[in-house]
C-alpha positions in Angstrom: 194.8 108.4 110.7 193.0 107.7 107.4 193.6 109.5 104.1 190.1 111.2 104.6 191.4 112.8 107.8 194.5 114.1 106.0 192.3 115.6 103.2 189.9 117.0 105.9 192.9 118.5 107.8 194.3 120.0 104.6 190.9 121.5 103.6 190.4 122.8 107.1 193.9 124.4 107.2 193.3 126.0 103.7 189.9 127.5 104.8 191.5 129.0 107.9 194.4 130.5 106.0 194.4 134.3 106.5 194.4 136.4 103.5 194.4 140.3 103.1 191.6 141.8 101.2 192.0 145.5 100.2 188.7 147.4 100.1 187.9 150.7 98.6 185.3 153.0 100.2 182.6 151.8 97.7 183.5 148.1 98.2 183.5 148.4 102.0 180.1 150.1 101.9 178.7 147.5 99.5 179.9 144.6 101.6 178.5 146.3 104.9 175.2 146.6 103.2 175.2 143.0 102.0 176.0 141.2 105.2 174.1 140.5 108.4 175.3 139.3 111.7 174.8 135.6 112.5 173.8 135.5 116.1 175.2 132.3 117.7 172.6 131.8 120.5 172.0 128.4 122.0 168.5 127.4 120.6 165.8 126.8 123.1 163.2 124.2 122.4 160.5 125.6 120.1 162.6 128.7 119.1 164.4 129.2 115.8 167.8 130.9 115.4 167.6 133.7 112.8 170.0 136.4 111.4 170.1 139.7 113.2 168.1 141.3 110.3 166.0 139.6 107.7 167.8 138.4 104.6 166.9 140.4 101.5 166.4 139.0 98.1 169.6 140.9 96.8 171.9 138.3 98.4 172.6 139.3 102.0 174.5 136.6 103.8 175.1 135.9 107.4 178.6 136.3 108.8 180.5 136.2 112.1 180.9 139.1 114.4 184.5 139.2 113.6 183.9 139.8 109.9 181.3 142.4 110.6 183.9 144.2 112.7 186.6 143.9 110.0 184.3 145.3 107.3 183.0 148.0 109.7 186.6 149.1 110.4 187.2 149.3 106.6 184.1 151.5 106.2 185.4 153.8 109.0 188.9 154.0 107.5 187.7 154.8 104.0 185.1 157.3 105.0 186.7 159.4 107.7 186.5 163.2 107.0 190.0 164.2 107.3 192.0 160.9 107.4 190.3 158.8 105.0 192.5 156.2 103.2 192.1 155.2 99.6 191.9 151.5 100.5 191.5 149.6 103.8 192.9 146.1 104.0 191.1 143.5 106.2 192.4 140.2 107.3 190.0 137.4 106.6 190.1 133.6 106.3 189.6 131.9 103.0 186.3 130.5 104.4 185.1 134.0 105.0 186.1 134.9 101.5 183.9 132.2 100.1 181.1 133.7 102.2 181.7 137.2 100.9 181.8 135.9 97.3 178.1 135.0 97.8 177.3 138.8 98.3 179.0 139.9 95.1 177.1 140.2 91.8 179.2 141.4 89.0 176.6 143.9 87.7 176.3 145.8 90.9 177.5 149.5 90.7 178.1 151.9 93.5 178.9 155.5 92.5 179.5 154.4 89.0 182.0 151.8 90.1 181.3 148.1 89.3 182.1 147.0 92.9 180.5 143.6 92.5 182.9 142.8 89.6 185.9 144.3 91.4 185.2 142.4 94.6 184.7 139.1 92.7 188.2 139.6 91.1 189.9 140.4 94.3 188.2 137.5 96.2 188.9 134.9 93.5 192.5 136.1 93.2 193.0 135.4 96.9 191.1 132.1 96.9 192.8 130.8 93.8 196.2 132.5 94.4 198.3 129.3 94.3 196.5 128.1 91.1 196.9 131.5 89.5 200.7 131.6 90.4 201.3 128.1 88.9 199.4 129.0 85.7 201.3 132.3 85.4 204.6 130.4 86.0 203.8 128.0 83.1 202.7 130.8 80.9 206.1 132.5 81.6 208.0 129.3 80.8 206.2 128.7 77.6 205.8 132.4 76.4 208.9 132.2 74.1 208.3 128.6 72.7 208.1 128.6 69.0 204.8 126.8 68.3 205.4 126.8 64.5 207.8 123.8 65.1 204.9 121.8 66.6 203.3 119.5 63.9 199.9 120.4 62.6 197.2 118.5 64.4 195.2 116.6 61.8 191.4 116.7 61.9 189.6 113.4 62.4 188.7 113.3 58.7 192.3 113.6 57.6 193.3 110.8 60.0 190.6 108.6 58.6 191.6 109.4 55.0 195.3 108.5 55.8 194.1 105.3 57.5 192.0 104.3 54.5 194.9 105.1 52.1 197.3 103.1 54.2 194.9 100.1 54.2 194.2 100.4 50.5 198.0 100.4 49.7 198.5 97.5 52.0 195.8 95.5 50.3 197.2 96.4 46.9 200.6 95.2 47.9 199.4 91.9 49.2 
């Protein structure tokens, strides 16, 4: 097994990691409107495979039937008349999160809520969860460090001036 195979296995395992994405009513509706089903049909000679509906310029992306079902369930759970929940959590792979990210534009509003922005933050938080935890851990460790004890970093001009002064003193002493 080569190192490329290990890297490929690690990347594949990461992309297949299951994450939980909580969706509000507006977010679920927005995603539902932004995706289309990718029909996995064996192509015949002379025929082209296309999404279930035409892609629109606003960023619709093709997704698997499993993801359509998960988002559909979130829509149903958050829009029920009597039993609607505030948020519905869907389980999805990291690979699907990357696909959903393609739908999200930060300026998109639904019912005065910036759903594109909110979804991007949620999706990136899940995709970059490990990196974010490491960064927060380092920030926690260094929060109380007194940086006033760290020497002032000289500018390039100050370093050049000191070097020239050193060389001049050295020349004068020789």
